[in-house]
KOLSEDO-825783 format. One record per residue (C-alpha): residue in three letters; x, y, z. Coordinates in steps of 0.25 Angstrom, whole numbers, plus 5000, padded with zeros to 4 digits. Layout:
BEGIN
ALAXYZ ...
end
This chain:
BEGIN
MET507049065045 ALA507249195038 GLN506749325046 THR505449365040 LYS505549495044 ASN506549535032 LEU505649455023 GLU504649535014 VAL503449515018 TRP502949405008 LEU503949325013 ARG503449325028 GLY502349215026 PRO500949225025 LEU500249345032 PRO499249295042 ASP497749315040 MET498049355025 PRO497349275013 PRO498349195006 LEU498249254993 LEU498249384998 GLN499649375005 PRO500549434994 ILE499649554994 ALA499849575010 HIS501249535008 ALA501449644997 LEU500549755007 LEU501449725020 GLN502749715012 ALA502349855006 ARG502049915020 GLU503349855025 GLU504049925014 VAL503450065015 GLN503550075032 SER504950035030 PHE505350135020 MET504350245025 GLN505150235040 ASP505850375042 PHE505250415029 PRO505450575028 GLU503950645029 GLU504550745020 LEU504750665009 ILE503450595009 TRP502850674998 GLU504050684990 ARG504150654976 PRO505450604971 ALA505550614955 GLY504050634956 VAL503850494960 ALA502750484970 SER502950504984 VAL503150424996 GLY501850485002 TYR501150454988 HIS501450304990 LEU501050285004 GLN499750355000 HIS499550264988 LEU499950134996 ALA498750165006 GLY497850194995 ILE498150104984 LEU497949994996 ASP496750045002 ARG496050074987 LEU496349934981 PHE495949854993 THR494549934994 TYR494349904979 ALA494749754984 ARG493549754993 GLY492649804982 GLU492549934988 ALA492550064979 LEU493550184985 THR493050274994 ASP493150424993 GLU494050425004 GLN495150314996 LEU494850414983 ALA495250534991 SER496550464995 LEU496950414982 TYR496850564977 ALA497750594989 GLU498850514987 GLY500250584986 LYS499650694993 PRO500150725007 VAL499350685019 GLU499050775030 ALA499950705042 ALA501050755050 ASP501950635047 GLN501450585032 VAL502350465031 SER501750405044 ALA500450435041 LEU500550395025 MET501150265032 GLN500050255041 GLN499050235031 TYR499750145022 GLU500050045033 GLN498550055037 ARG498150025021 VAL499049915021 ASP498549845035 ARG497049885028 ALA497449805016 LEU497949685022 GLU496749665031 GLN496049675019 LEU496749565013 ARG496649485026 GLN495049505025 THR495149465010 ASP494349335005 GLU495249264995 ASN494149224988 THR493849374983 LEU495049394976 THR494449384962 GLU493449474965 THR493249574957 ARG493349714961 ARG493249864955 VAL494349964953 GLY494250104955 ARG493150194948 ALA493350104934 GLN493049994942 VAL494049934937 GLU494049754939 SER495049704949 THR495049594959 VAL495149584975 HIS496549514972 GLY497049604962 LEU496649724970 LEU497349664981 PHE498649624973 HIS498749754967 ALA498649844981 ALA499949754985 GLU500649774971 HIS500249914970 THR500749944986 MET502049874981 ARG502149964970 HIS501950094978 VAL502850034989 GLY503950024979 GLN503650174974 LEU503650224988 LEU505050164992 VAL505750224981 THR505250354982 ALA505550354998 ARG506950294996 ILE507350414985 LEU506650514995 ARG507550465006 GLU508750454998 LYS508450604993 THR508450655008 GLN509650575011 ALA510550625000 
end
């Protein structure tokens, strides 16, 4: 039997207490978290806001990963964004007030993943096709559409974060 530790999350089997139709979303969020944790280990603090070739910084991606999960899962619950969530959105890409920004941003991201997973566990699969409204324009989506997009959008930014982080690490080692 293959070692499950070395397999991607989706190949490790069903997650306990996770509704079957939401397993792929949970697997994607857990895979993203594992990849970010691995790649951000010992990431140089002084590189967190660097923008090689003008691309978004690693710090921005960490903020956006946490923010997008928070916002899309809020919409999936049928709620509007709070003033605090909007302020967080507008602060993405700006340094945080913390001695160890890498650690602070990682902690915020990991907490958002945990909250998202808990919301997935509590989501009734019978609500997945219910309409939800998004943003000020109240664009129509569904619970499932929002949850799926949260996972897809997360993976997109994880890929961008990993490439940016690798370029920055290589630059400092050259």
